[in-house]
N, C-alpha and C positions, 0 to 999 in steps of 0.2 A: 679395579681399585674399590671394591665394595666397602673396604674398611674406612674409606675417606668420605663416605656419603655424608652430606650436610644434615645436621640435626634438626633444623627447622624447615618448614615448608616455605616455598616462595611466596612473597606478599602479593604480587600482582599477576600470578599465573606465569606460565612459560611464554617466551617470545615466539614469534610466528614460526611454525614448523617448516616454512618454505626456505628457511636458512640452510636446511639440509645438514649433512655431517660436517662437523668441525672439530679438529683436534689441535690443541695447543701443546707444543713440546717445550718444556722448560729445561734448559741446560744450566747446571749449577743449582738444582733444586734444593740441595741441602744448605745452601748459603744464606746469608743474613738478608739480602734483598728479596729473596723469594718469601721468607718468613714474615718480614716486616711490611712489604709492599704488595707483592704479587697475589698472595694467598688472600689477604684481607680484601683487595679489590675484586678478586674473582668471587669471594663469598658475597660480597655486596651486590655484585651483578647477578648472582644466582638468586639471592633473597628478594631482589627487586624484579625478578621474572625477565631479566634481559638476556639470559643464556637459553639456547635451544635445548630441548631434551636430548638432542643428539650431540651435545658438546662433551668433549672428553679431554682429559689432561694426561699427558705422558711426562713424568718427572724423571730427570737424569741427574745424578749427582756423583761426586767422587767418594763419598762415604758409603760403606756397605751397610744398608739398613733393610729390614723387612718392611713391607707395606705398613704393617701395624705400627712399628717403631717410628717410621717416617711420619705417619698421620699424628701419632701422639706427640711428636716433637712440635708439629705445627700447632696443634691444639694447645699445648703448654705455653708456647711462645705468644700466641694470640690472646689467651687468657690473661697472662701476666701483663701484656700491653694494655689490655682493656682495663684491668684493675688499676694500673698506673694512671691512665686517663681519668678514671672515675675519681681517684684521690686528689687530682689537680683541680677538680671543680669546686 
């Protein structure tokens, strides 16, 4: 899933490599909870350096999307949420 690589570098470096390989499988990846809760939480963990370099995600959903279209939908959703939070301040 190279198309979904995070745009920023981790803040605190990566977590201990002793964690080994880890794969998170998300069922219902095209759904609302994934976009609103799971993806932002995973991005925060990544940017805080809490995820191993060997961490990967497999996303499964009912909608037929290319990797690029899926990633774009996540980016669009999270950017609009961030804009809404910023306007509330």
